[in-house]
N, C-alpha and C positions, 0 to 999 in steps of 0.2 A: 365818358363823363367822369370827372374827377370828384370823388366824394371826400368830405372832410371828417364827418362823424357818423357813427351808426348807433342807434338806440336799441333797447331790448325788444321793442315791438316791430322791428324790421324797417323802420324809417331811416333814411339816410339824408343827412343835410348836405346839400350840394353847394359848391363854392360859387360865388357870383355876388353882384351888388344886392340883389333881392334875395332874401333868405327863402329858399324853396326846399321841399322835401320830396323824395321819391319813395313810394311805397310799392313793394312788389307783392302781388297776391297770386296764389295758385288756385285757379277755378276748376272745380269738379275733378280734381286730382288728375289733370291732363298736363301736357307740356305747355299749354297756353298760359302765359304770364302777362298780367295787366300792369302797366306802369301808370300810377296815379301822379298827377302833377299837383302837389300840395304846397301852399305858400302860407305865410303868416297872415292873420286877419287883415292887417293894414295893407299889405301888398295885394291881397285878393280884392279889396275895395278899390285900390288904385287900378288894377288890371281890368276890373269890371266897370270902371268909370261911375261908381256910385258910392255914397257915403255909408257910414256904419249903421245908421238907422235902417236904410234900405236893405243892407246886407242882412241884418237880423230879421227883417220882414221876409226876405227871400228864403232864408234858412228855415224860419217857422212854417212857411208855406211849402217847404220841400222843393223849391224851384232850383236852389243850389245846394250842394252838399258841403258839410263842414264836419270836422273831426276834432276830438280833443286829444292832445298829447301832453300829459302832465297838466300844467296850468295854461297851456297855449291852445288857442283855437286855430286850426288850419283849414283853409278853404281849398276845395278841389277846382283847379282852373278849367278842367274839362267840363265841369258842371256849369261854369260861367259861360263857356262857349256854347253849350247846349241851350242855356237860357237866352242868350243873345240871338241864337238861330231861331228860337221859338217866337220872338217878338213879331208883331204884325208889321207889314210894310206900310208906308205912308202912301195914300192914294192921292195922286195929283189931280187937280181940276184942269180940264181942257179949256184953254182960252180960245174964245171964238171971236 
């Protein structure tokens, strides 16, 4: 992965058409490192196929995770995937 910029808090902006950020976290002081897929708010809404009002609602209900970096709000794409996976399936009606 090619990185363009690194900030003081460990976020790295990745090259590509959508602005995304990769944040590395060290959990429980082990060698396990978690990569978070963070994108700008607008790109997170596009990825999740919802508008900004729904995004703010999901953030408030803690269904998706968002972070602040300076004045920018970043959305965790993995949390959007988790949200989508938690949605109920549509039950089809049997035609007789």
